[in-house]
C-alpha positions in Angstrom: 6.5 14.7 14.5 6.2 17.4 12.0 3.8 17.7 9.1 3.5 20.4 6.6 0.8 20.4 4.0 -0.1 22.7 1.1 -3.7 23.1 -0.1 -2.5 24.1 -3.5 0.6 23.9 -5.8 1.0 27.7 -5.5 1.2 27.4 -1.7 3.9 24.8 -2.1 5.9 26.7 -4.8 5.8 30.0 -2.9 6.4 28.8 0.7 9.4 30.5 2.2 10.8 27.2 3.6 10.6 25.5 0.2 13.7 25.8 -2.0 13.1 24.9 -5.6 16.2 23.4 -7.0 15.0 22.2 -10.4 11.8 22.4 -12.4 11.6 21.0 -15.8 9.0 19.7 -18.3 9.1 16.2 -19.8 6.7 15.1 -22.5 3.3 16.7 -22.8 0.2 17.1 -20.6 -1.7 15.4 -23.4 0.2 12.2 -23.0 0.7 9.7 -20.2 4.3 11.0 -19.7 5.3 13.2 -16.8 4.7 16.8 -17.8 6.6 18.5 -15.0 8.8 17.5 -12.2 9.9 19.7 -9.3 12.9 18.9 -7.2 13.0 20.8 -3.9 14.2 20.9 -0.4 12.0 21.8 2.5 12.8 22.7 6.0 10.4 21.1 8.5 11.2 22.1 12.1 15.0 21.7 12.3 15.2 19.1 9.6 15.7 19.6 5.8 14.3 17.0 3.4 14.8 16.5 -0.3 11.6 15.7 -2.2 10.5 15.3 -5.8 6.9 16.2 -6.8 5.8 14.8 -10.2 2.6 15.8 -11.9 1.4 13.6 -14.8 -1.5 12.2 -16.7 -2.0 8.5 -16.2 -3.0 5.9 -18.7 -6.6 6.2 -17.3 -6.5 9.8 -18.5 -6.6 11.2 -14.9 -4.2 13.8 -13.6 -2.0 12.5 -10.7 0.4 14.0 -8.3 3.1 11.8 -7.0 5.4 12.8 -4.1 8.7 11.0 -3.6 10.4 11.6 -0.2 14.0 10.4 0.5 13.7 8.1 -2.6 10.7 6.3 -1.2 7.2 6.8 -2.6 5.0 8.3 0.0 1.7 8.8 -1.7 -0.1 8.9 -5.0 -3.4 10.7 -5.4 -5.7 12.3 -7.9 -5.9 16.0 -8.2 -7.0 18.2 -6.6 -4.7 17.1 -3.9 -3.0 18.2 -0.7 0.8 17.9 -1.1 2.2 16.9 2.2 5.5 16.0 3.7 5.9 14.3 7.1 8.3 12.6 9.4 7.2 9.0 9.6 8.3 7.1 12.7 6.2 4.1 12.2 3.0 6.0 13.0 0.2 6.8 10.7 -0.3 10.5 10.7 -3.1 10.7 8.2 -5.5 8.5 6.2 -7.9 8.8 3.4 -11.5 7.6 2.9 -13.0 7.8 -0.5 -10.2 10.0 -1.6 -10.8 12.5 1.2 -8.3 13.3 4.0 -10.2 12.6 7.2 -7.6 12.8 9.9 -4.3 14.5 10.2 -2.1 15.2 13.2 -1.4 18.9 13.3 2.1 20.2 13.1 3.9 23.4 12.2 7.0 24.4 10.3 
């Protein structure tokens, strides 16, 4: 199993194994609309995945990051967040308690 995780958006955007295909702005950060969407591919071990990361302000006025992986929603969490991508073979690789990541199986690119 492989996991890669990024402690910041900059780490994600500048990682050599991340290929940004599209980045565009929709709406405004002051509304509940998405305010930017990134479509990228990432190489994890020998596999390449397509993912979409969306940052938006929710109706509760909180900022959210939402990661879509192979058209399935993986996680939704409040910022500041760790963006993470993982191979899921029916095994929990991480979990959160009170919004904090408390356990993650280590992996490398």
